[in-house]
C-alpha positions in Angstrom: -21.2 -38.9 -43.7 -18.8 -36.5 -45.2 -15.8 -37.3 -47.5 -13.2 -34.6 -48.2 -11.3 -34.7 -51.4 -8.7 -31.9 -51.5 -7.0 -30.9 -54.7 -9.0 -33.3 -56.8 -10.7 -33.8 -60.2 -14.2 -34.6 -61.3 -13.0 -38.0 -62.4 -11.8 -38.8 -58.8 -15.1 -37.4 -57.4 -17.1 -39.8 -59.6 -15.0 -42.8 -58.6 -15.4 -41.8 -54.9 -19.2 -41.7 -55.4 -19.2 -45.2 -56.8 -17.0 -46.4 -54.0 -19.3 -44.9 -51.4 -22.4 -46.6 -52.9 -20.6 -49.9 -53.1 -19.2 -49.9 -49.6 -21.9 -48.0 -47.7 -25.1 -48.8 -49.6 -25.8 -45.2 -50.5 -27.5 -45.3 -53.9 -28.8 -42.7 -56.4 -31.9 -44.8 -57.2 -35.0 -42.6 -57.1 -33.1 -39.3 -57.7 -35.4 -37.3 -60.0 -33.2 -34.4 -60.9 -29.9 -32.7 -60.5 -29.9 -29.3 -58.7 -26.8 -27.2 -59.4 -26.2 -24.3 -57.0 -23.8 -21.5 -57.9 -22.6 -19.5 -55.0 -19.5 -17.9 -53.5 -17.0 -19.3 -51.1 -18.3 -19.3 -47.6 -21.9 -18.8 -48.5 -22.8 -22.4 -49.3 -24.4 -23.7 -46.1 -27.8 -21.8 -46.2 -28.4 -23.0 -49.8 -27.4 -26.6 -48.9 -29.7 -26.6 -45.9 -32.6 -25.5 -48.0 -31.8 -28.1 -50.7 -31.5 -30.9 -48.1 -34.9 -30.0 -46.7 -36.5 -29.8 -50.2 -34.9 -33.1 -51.1 -37.3 -34.9 -48.8 -40.0 -34.0 -51.3 -37.7 -34.1 -54.4 -34.9 -36.7 -54.0 -32.1 -35.3 -56.1 -28.3 -34.9 -56.5 -27.1 -31.5 -55.3 -24.0 -30.1 -56.9 -22.7 -26.9 -55.3 -20.2 -24.8 -57.3 -18.5 -22.4 -55.0 -16.0 -19.8 -56.3 -14.4 -16.5 -55.3 -16.4 -14.3 -57.6 -14.4 -11.2 -56.7 -11.0 -12.7 -56.5 -9.3 -15.9 -57.8 -12.0 -16.6 -60.4 -10.9 -13.6 -62.4 -7.2 -14.0 -61.7 -5.7 -16.3 -64.3 -2.4 -16.4 -62.4 -4.0 -17.8 -59.2 -3.2 -21.4 -58.4 -5.9 -23.6 -60.0 -7.3 -26.0 -57.5 -10.5 -28.0 -57.0 -11.4 -29.1 -53.5 -14.5 -31.3 -53.1 -16.6 -32.6 -50.3 -19.2 -35.4 -50.7 -22.1 -35.6 -48.2 -24.5 -38.5 -48.0 -26.8 -39.9 -45.4 -27.7 -37.7 -42.5 -25.6 -34.8 -43.8 -27.5 -34.7 -47.1 -31.2 -35.2 -46.3 -32.7 -37.4 -49.0 -30.1 -36.2 -51.5 -26.4 -36.6 -52.1 -24.5 -33.3 -52.0 -21.3 -32.7 -53.9 -19.6 -29.4 -52.8 -17.0 -28.1 -55.3 -14.8 -25.3 -54.1 -12.9 -24.0 -57.2 -10.0 -21.6 -57.2 -8.1 -19.8 -59.9 -8.5 -21.1 -63.5 -10.4 -24.1 -62.2 -13.3 -21.7 -61.4 -13.6 -20.3 -64.9 -15.4 -23.4 -66.4 -18.5 -24.1 -64.2 -20.1 -26.2 -66.9 -17.0 -28.4 -67.2 -16.9 -28.9 -63.5 -20.4 -30.3 -63.2 -21.0 -32.0 -66.6 -19.4 -35.3 -65.5 -21.3 -35.3 -62.2 -24.9 -34.9 -63.5 -27.4 -37.7 -63.1 -27.9 -39.4 -66.5 -31.3 -38.7 -68.2 -32.5 -36.4 -65.4 -33.5 -32.8 -65.6 -31.1 -30.1 -64.4 -32.2 -27.1 -62.4 -29.7 -24.3 -61.8 -30.1 -21.9 -58.8 -28.2 -18.7 -58.0 -29.0 -17.9 -54.3 -27.0 -14.6 -54.6 -25.6 -12.8 -57.5 -26.7 -14.2 -60.9 -25.0 -14.0 -64.3 -26.0 -11.1 -66.6 -28.0 -13.5 -68.8 -28.8 -16.6 -66.9 -30.1 -18.6 -69.9 -26.8 -18.2 -71.8 -24.5 -18.6 -68.8 -22.4 -21.8 -68.5 -24.8 -23.4 -66.0 -27.9 -21.9 -67.5 -27.2 -23.5 -70.9 -27.5 -27.0 -69.4 -30.5 -26.4 -67.2 -34.2 -26.8 -68.0 -35.1 -24.4 -65.1 -33.1 -21.4 -63.9 -33.8 -19.8 -60.5 -32.7 -16.4 -59.4 -33.6 -14.2 -56.4 -34.0 -10.5 -57.1 -34.3 -9.7 -53.4 -30.6 -10.3 -53.0 -29.6 -7.7 -55.6 -28.5 -4.2 -54.5 -31.5 -2.7 -56.3 -34.2 -5.4 -56.5 -36.5 -3.3 -58.7 -33.8 -2.6 -61.3 -33.0 -6.4 -61.1 -36.6 -7.2 -62.1 -36.3 -4.9 -65.1 -33.1 -6.6 -66.1 -34.8 -10.1 -65.7 -37.6 -8.8 -68.0 -35.2 -7.8 -70.7 -33.2 -11.0 -70.6 -36.1 -13.5 -69.9 -36.0 -16.9 -71.6 -38.5 -19.7 -71.1 -37.4 -21.7 -68.0 -36.3 -18.6 -66.0 -38.0 -17.9 -62.7 -37.3 -15.9 -59.6 -38.0 -16.4 -55.9 -39.6 -13.0 -55.8 -42.4 -14.6 -57.8 -42.5 -17.8 -55.8 -43.0 -15.8 -52.6 -46.3 -14.5 -54.0 -48.0 -17.9 -54.2 -50.0 -17.5 -50.9 -50.9 -13.9 -51.7 -52.1 -14.8 -55.2 -54.1 -17.8 -53.9 -55.8 -15.8 -51.2 -56.7 -12.9 -53.5 -58.0 -15.3 -56.2 -60.2 -17.1 -53.6 -61.7 -13.7 -52.4 -62.6 -12.7 -55.9 -64.2 -16.1 -56.5 -66.9 -15.3 -54.0 -70.1 -13.2 -54.5 -71.0 -10.5 -55.5 -68.7 -11.2 -58.5 -68.3 -7.6 -59.3 -65.5 -6.4 -61.6 -62.5 -4.8 -59.9 -62.2 -1.2 -61.1 -58.8 -0.3 -59.6 -56.1 -1.8 -57.4 -53.7 -0.4 -54.8 -50.6 -2.4 -53.8 -48.1 -1.1 -51.2 -44.9 -2.5 -49.8 -41.3 -1.8 -48.9 -38.9 -0.2 -51.4 -36.6 -3.3 -51.2 -39.4 -5.8 -52.1 -39.4 -7.1 -55.7 -42.4 -9.3 -54.7 -44.5 -6.2 -54.2 -43.7 -5.1 -57.8 -44.5 -8.5 -59.2 -47.8 -8.7 -57.3 -48.8 -5.3 -58.7 -47.8 -6.4 -62.2 -49.8 -9.7 -61.8 -52.9 -7.9 -60.7 -52.7 -5.4 -63.4 -52.2 -8.0 -66.1 -54.9 -10.4 -64.8 -57.6 -7.7 -64.1 -56.6 -5.2 -66.8 -57.2 -2.3 -64.5 -55.1 0.6 -63.2 -52.7 -0.3 -60.4 -51.4 2.2 -57.9 -48.1 0.9 -56.7 -46.8 2.7 -53.6 -43.8 2.4 -51.4 -44.8 2.2 -47.7 -42.2 3.1 -45.1 -42.9 1.8 -41.6 -41.4 3.0 -38.3 -39.5 -0.2 -37.8 -38.1 -0.3 -41.3 -39.9 -3.4 -42.4 -39.7 -5.0 -45.8 -41.9 -7.0 -48.0 -45.5 -6.7 -49.1 -47.7 -4.7 -46.8 -51.1 -4.8 -48.3 -53.5 -4.9 -51.3 -56.7 -2.9 -51.9 -59.2 -4.0 -54.6 -61.8 -1.4 -55.5 -65.3 -2.6 -56.6 -68.7 -0.9 -56.9 -69.9 -2.4 -53.6 -66.7 -1.3 -51.7 -63.1 -2.1 -51.2 -61.5 -5.5 -50.4 -58.5 -4.9 -48.2 -55.8 -7.5 -47.4 -53.3 -6.0 -45.0 -50.4 -7.6 -43.1 -49.9 -5.4 -40.1 -47.8 -8.0 -38.2 -45.5 -10.8 -39.3 -47.3 -13.9 -40.6 -50.9 -12.7 -40.0 -53.0 -10.7 -42.4 -56.3 -9.0 -41.9 -59.0 -9.4 -44.6 -61.7 -6.7 -44.7 -64.7 -7.1 -47.1 -67.9 -5.1 -47.5 -70.7 -6.4 -45.4 -68.7 -9.2 -44.0 -66.8 -9.7 -40.7 -63.1 -8.9 -40.5 -61.0 -12.0 -40.7 -57.4 -12.7 -39.6 -55.7 -15.2 -42.0 -52.3 -16.9 -41.9 -50.0 -15.3 -44.4 -46.4 -16.2 -43.5 -43.3 -15.3 -45.3 -42.2 -18.4 -47.2 -38.9 -19.9 -46.3 -36.1 -20.6 -48.7 -36.9 -24.3 -48.4 -40.6 -23.7 -49.3 -39.7 -21.6 -52.4 -37.2 -24.1 -53.6 -39.5 -27.1 -53.1 -42.3 -25.3 -55.1 -40.0 -24.4 -58.0 -38.8 -28.0 -58.2 -42.3 -29.2 -58.7 -42.4 -27.5 -62.1 -39.6 -28.7 -64.4 -41.3 -27.1 -67.4 -41.3 -23.3 -68.1 -43.7 -21.2 -66.1 -45.7 -19.2 -68.7 -47.5 -17.0 -66.2 -44.2 -15.8 -64.7 -43.0 -15.1 -68.3 -46.1 -13.0 -69.0 -45.9 -11.1 -65.8 -42.2 -10.3 -66.0 -42.3 -9.3 -69.6 -45.7 -7.7 -70.0 -47.1 -7.1 -66.6 -44.2 -4.8 -65.5 -44.9 -2.6 -68.6 -48.4 -2.0 -67.5 -47.6 -0.6 -64.1 -48.1 3.1 -63.5 -45.0 5.0 -64.7 -43.5 8.0 -63.0 -42.4 8.7 -59.4 -43.7 6.1 -56.9 -45.3 7.9 -54.0 -44.0 7.3 -50.5 -46.6 6.8 -47.8 -45.5 7.2 -44.2 -47.3 4.9 -41.8 -46.5 3.7 -38.3 -47.0 0.0 -38.3 -45.2 -3.1 -36.9 -42.5 -4.9 -38.7 -43.1 -7.3 -41.5 -40.9 -9.7 -43.5 -39.7 -9.8 -47.0 -42.8 -11.2 -48.7 
């Protein structure tokens, strides 16, 4: 069910929510958190769909603040207006969605728009699917959130974005470029947890130039193993993006984890058969659901983004030309 509230206020939205519960039986019981999504006008649906899917694991209230970041939000003379849409039932998964479209001066106070709609005594998670504030922890929505989620892959220069996130990091910050590494990190850790238990002497990581996940994977490996990491950009004939492969050098030989085709990786180890393993790119829903499982700061991400990046090899990143099939972002 969808209820439109044109030219409204947060007080009217709250009253409508109460009325919907009383008349239709939709209740907020069991909601464990409030997810606040900050996006631009016309770009809301993909984020809402991901939140609806994630809500089946994490029942929550979803508040979407949609503004014209390049237009009316910065124009004090534009007509101030707040249009709202409430979605419950089949249109909202296991959540209730409140979509706020703010124009003019009404868009200048995101915190004020959502404060009266937050679930009482429940954690608040803020998510910027696209462009994020300069310092997310001190932004209007970041100040009220216990967790703050960004996505460096949407930036014009994802690698520069990672450096910016490192300089502005505060406990509670995280980025989907890190979340997309979970399967890679789990698989590499499992491989190193098997005989012959030799120390890794060096690491090679290669991926696309637009892949912040490749940078974070190299930073994580360097930080955890305390060895030199060669971090290379790999260009493929099809212009693929994402992580392409990892090579761990040990005395007995190299462990190679390569993803030559989408979703399937090849694992090569000394004196063992070659294995094909499932290594798909994680969906937006999977990344969001994982981050919502942790409502406390992620200390490992903090160490990697602040200290791991500093340990990466400096200087010009080599470009390696290879002719391989397309891959996906992470």
